[in-house]
N, C-alpha and C positions, 0 to 999 in steps of 0.2 A: 593767459592767466587771468582769472576773474579778480576784479577789484574787491578788497576786503569790505565786509559789512561794517556797520557802526553799532557800537555797544554803549548803552547808558546804564549805570548802576546807581540806584538811590539807596543810601545807607542809613539805617536807623540804629540808635542805641550806642553801645559801648565801644571802647577801642578794639576789643576783640573782633567786633563786626567790621571796623575800619580795616583791620589787618586782613580779614577774610575777603573783603572787597578787593584789596590789592591782589590777592590770590586769584579771584575770579577773573580780573583783567589779565593776569598772567596765564591762566589756563586757556583763555580764549584769544590770546594775542595773535596767534597764527591765522585766525579767521576774521577777527574784528579789530577795528581801531576805535578809540574812545570817541563818543559823540558828545557834542556840547550841550545837547538838550534832549528831552524825550521826543520832541517833534521830529528830529532828524535821525532818530535811531531805527535800526532794523531789529535790535533786540533790547528789551528793557528788563533789567533784573532789579527786584526789590529785595534787599538784604535786611531782613526784619529782626525786630527785638520784641521779646515778650516779658521783659522785666516789669514794665508798667502797663496797665490796662489801656491807657490812652495811646500807647505806641501801637497796639493792635488796631485800634480804631483808625489811626492815621493810615495804616496800611490799606485797609478796606476803602477808606475815603479816597486815597490816591488811586486805587484800582478803578474806582468809579470815574475819576477824572480822566484816566487813561482810555477808557472805553471809546470815546469819540475818535481817538487816534487809531484804535484798532478797526473801527468802522470804516474809516477813510483808507486804511492801509491794511488789508486783510492778511498780508504776509508778515506783518509785525509779530514777533514772538515775545511773549511776556512770561517771565519766570519769577517765582517767589522762593527765596531761600532764607536761611537764618533760623532763629529760634522759634518764631511763629510757625514756620514751615515744619520744623522738627516736631512741634507739639500738635499742630492741627492736621497735617498730612492731607489726606483725601478730602477733608471737610472744606479746604480752601477751593478745590476744584468745584465742589458742589455749590459753595456760596458765591463764587465769582467766575462766571462763564468765560471771562476774557483771559483767564490764566491758562497758559499752555503747559508749563512745567513747574512742578513743585519739587524742591530738593532740600534735604536736611543738612544740618551742620556738619555731618560726617561724609557728605557726598559731593564736596566741591570738585574733586578730581573727576567725577562722572559727568560734569556739566556739559563739556563739548559733545560727548556722545548722546546725551539726552536731547540737546537741541537738534542734533543731526537726525536722531530717531523721530522726533516730532515732525520735522520737515519731510522726512522720507515716508513715514507711515501715516501721518495725519491724525494720530491718536494723542490725546492729552495724557500726560505722564505724571505720576507721583512716585518719587524714589526717596525713601527715608530709611536710612540705616540706623538701627538702634544702638549698636555697639561701636564706639569710636575705634576700637582696636588700638593701633599705634598711630601717633600723630603723623600726618604726611610731612616728610622731611626732605631727604636728599632727592626724592623723585618729584618734588613740587617745583614747577617752573618759576622763573623770576621774570619780572617785567623788564623788558629791554629799554635802554635809554636812561635818561637822568632820573634819579630817585628823589631829588630835592636835598635839603640840608639835614632834615630830621626824618627818622623812620622808626616804625614799630617793628619788633622782632618777637614773635611768639616763642616762648621757651617751654610751654606746657598748655594743655587744655583740660577742661573739666574741673570738678571740685568734689571733695569728699566730706565737706563740712555739714551739709544739709541744715543750714539755718532755716528756721521755721517758715520764713516769709519768701524764701528764694527758690526760683524755678531753675536756676542754672544747672544743678545736678541732673535735672530731668531732661534738659535740652542739650546739654554739653557732655553729659556722661561723667564717669569716674576720672580722677586725675591721671593724666598720662604725660610724663616728661619726655622731652627730646634729649637726644645724646648731646653732650657738651661739644664734641667735635663738630657735629652738624650745625649747632648754633654758631660756633666760631666761624665755620666756613661761610655761613650766610652773612655774618657780620662783616667778614673780610670783603665779600662781594658788595655789600652796601657801601662800605668805605671807598672801594674802588669806583663806585658810581657817584661819589661826591658827598655821601652822607657823613656828617660830622657829629651828630648826636643821635644815639640809639636809645629807645625806650624798650626795655625787656617787659614782655607782656605775659600775664597768666592770671587766672582767677584768684590764686593765692601763691605768689612767687616764692614766699618764704618756705613753702613745702616742696620746692623743686628738688629733685635728686636725679642724677644721671642713672639711667636704667641699667647700665653695665657696671659702673664703678661704685654707685651709691653716693658719689660726691654731691654735696649740697649747694645751696644757693650762694653762700659766701665764696666757695671755691669757684663757682662760675663767674662771679664778679671779679675775682682776682685774675682769672684767665682773660676776661674781657679787657681788664686794665692794661694788659701787655700788647694790645693790638695797635700798631702804628697808625696814626691818622685819626684815631678816635679821640675827639676832644671832650665829649660829655657823655655820661651814662645815667639813665634814669630807669625806674621800674615801677610798675603797677600790676596788681594791687597787693598790698601787704595786709594780711590778717593779723590783728593785734595780738591774738593768743600765741602766734608763732613768731613774732618779732623778737629775736633772741639778743642778748647782750653781745654775742659774737657778731651779729649782723650790724648792730648799732656801731660797734667799733670799726667795722669794715667801712661803713658809710663815712665815718669820720676820717679814716686813714687813707682810703683810696682816692687819689687826686681827681680821677675822672668822674666819680660818683657825685651827683649834685646834692645840694643842701636843701632838699625838698622831699617829703614823704607824704604819700596819700595813705591815710590811716583811718579807715571807716570806723566811727564810733557807733553809729546807728541809733543809740539812745544813751542817755546819761543815768537812767535809773537801773539799779541792779535787778530789781524785780522784772522790769521789761527786758533787760538783757538776758535774764534767765529764760523768760518765756520765748524769746527769739532764738534760744539755743546758740548763743554767740560764744560761750566758752571762756568768758573773762568777766571781771567786775570793773566798775568804773575806777576803783583804786588801782587795780592791776594795769588798766589802760593808762592811767596817769603816770604810773611808774615808768612805762615805756617812753612816754612823752618827756618826762623829766630827765631820764637818762640821755635821750638824744639832745635835749636842750643843754644839758651840762657838758656833753662832749662837743657840741656844735652850737655855740650861742646864736648864730644867725639862722639856724634851722627854721624852715617854714613848713606848716602842716596844712593839708586840705583833707576833707572828710566827706562821708556820706551820712545822711540822717533820715530816718523814717519817722514821721509824725503821726500819732493817732493809732498806734498798734493796738490790737484788741486787748481791752482791759486797762490800757494806759489812762491814768487820770491826771488831773491838773498838777498834783504834786510830782508825779513822774515826769511830766513835761517840764516842770521847773528845774528838775535835775539836769535835763538836757540843755536848757538855757544856761544853767550854771557852767556846764562844760564849755560852752562857747565863750563865756566870759573869762574862764580860767585859761584855756588853751590859746584863745585868740587865733582861731584858724584864719589862714589867708583867704580861704573860700570854703563854702560848704554846699554840696549838692544835696538839696533837701527835697523830700517828696512826701505827699500824703499817703498813708498806708493803702495799698491796693491788693486785695486777696487774689492770689494766682492759683489757677486750677492745679490740683495735685500736691500742693504744699500743705504742711501741717497747720499753718496759720489760717488757711482757708476754712477750716472746720471750727475755728475758735469763736465762741460767742463773745459779744462785746456789751457789757452792761452800761458803759459810759455813753451818754447821749451824743449822737453824731453832731447835732447843732452846736454843742459845747466845744467840740473839737475843731469845728470848721475854721475858727479864727486863729488856731495855733500855728499853722504853717506860715501865713503872712507875718505873724508876730515874730516867729523865729527868723524869717528871712529879713525882716526889718533890722533885727539885732545884728545879724551877720553882715548886712550891707553897711551898717555903721562901723563895724569892726574893720571891714575891708577898706572903707573910705579912710579911716584913720591910719591904717597901714600904708595906703598909697600916699597920703599927705606926709607921713614920716619919711618917705623916700625922697621928697623934694629937696634939692641941694646936694644930694649924694652923687658921687661918681662911681659907676658900677660897670662890670663886664657884661657885655651882651653878645650872644651869638646871633648874627644876622641871618634870618631865615628866608627873607624875601620881601615883597612889597606888601604894604597894608592894602587889603582887598578893597576898602572903601575909598582910600585916598592914595592913588597910584604914585603920587609924588613922594610919599614917605616910605621909608624902610620899616620893617617890623622885625623885632628880635625878642629873645627871652633871656632873662637873667638866670644864673644858676639856681636862684631861690624861687624861680617860677613866675616872676613878674613879667608881663608883656610890655614892651617899650616900643613906641613909634618915634621916628626921628628922621630928618632929612639927611640924605647921603647918596653916594655914588653906587649904582647897582653892582659895580665890581667888588663891593664889600660883602656881597651875599656869600655866606659860608665862612666868613671871617669872624674872629673875636675882636671886638672893639670896645673902647671905653666911652661911655655915654654919661653926660651930666643930666640928671633929672630936673626939669624945670617946672613941670606941672603934672597934675593927676586927673584922670577921668574915672568913670565908673568901673571899667574893666581893664584899663591899661594906663600906662604912664607916658608922658611926653618929654622928650629930651633932645639933646644936641651932642654931636660928636665932640670928643675931647682930643686934641692933637697929641 
């Protein structure tokens, strides 16, 4: 029996891509074991993202850096998957001669056969399926061995919202929900492997519905709540227009559901929100936030923000800054507007001077950094429950865990605590995490 080859996957972008990377390893696990680096790999897969223009540039830059590896090791196979592959297809093969296989977001299950075909026939391959059909579910393999303490679990793929700036409907397709029974089956498997916290994943989890029964997202949360061994439940991403009072009450009432919601605002100006085709106003957004805060006083929010959308002026930008001051987000993932091919926003003219907008993103990030720092400082002296996830990657002597409200905590402790819920007293704060000590 031949020794298995070594596989290295480089992941760009969102949590959906992280989940897809897990599936890539699962589909190829009978032939390949994980490689520690590109240098020792027999197959390198780039799982790409096209949400931001810079992400595409990173992919082609990395392909350039990989080329010397291919020159030294001609049998090395290089594949490009994910959203850039779905969008660019054959153009990737033309632009980068080192690439052997291009596969789309709906073609993960074909990857073993594509690699085998490339080795057998010697021809470079592009396979991009346009229609997702049904989400791969019961026939999708699972990675053997330990899964860690936390795991992602996709409940649906695609998006039907067609926001003006967003490429997701073009590269992920229409919304397709998985059957509740299959989601629960995968969740049970994860728990049996040692997972204690599951994050349900979808472009808009609020619009989930079982394809057979029509049962919605709240029903799925209630079913997950009944699983023995599941200590915590999270979900991303929630579209504000679809976050219902029923869901807000479920978050408050179901013990496993954590007190943290990622709720992308994108902009604080109603004029810009309308141009973005987001489907809500700033007032409607705040009503959702206020409902959750009234039901759950300790609730924490994170968000996504786009700065410099076409036509956005200084007054519009100030409305976004006001939103940060009012909501006091725990963290905001903020980006300068980047036109994506095929989206409605790509065709919009922008009368506002680009130089004027250039300073807005760092200004917003400075404001958010101050809010985050104040939140971290307010935690000092508190005793709080932490799920121990593993070791701090930079300081192996410290354990790392997360609170129910999404704060990252580092503290000294025994590795046997990994996977356990512990009480930690917060003694200090850092830019992106807290420092604490175990409480007996």
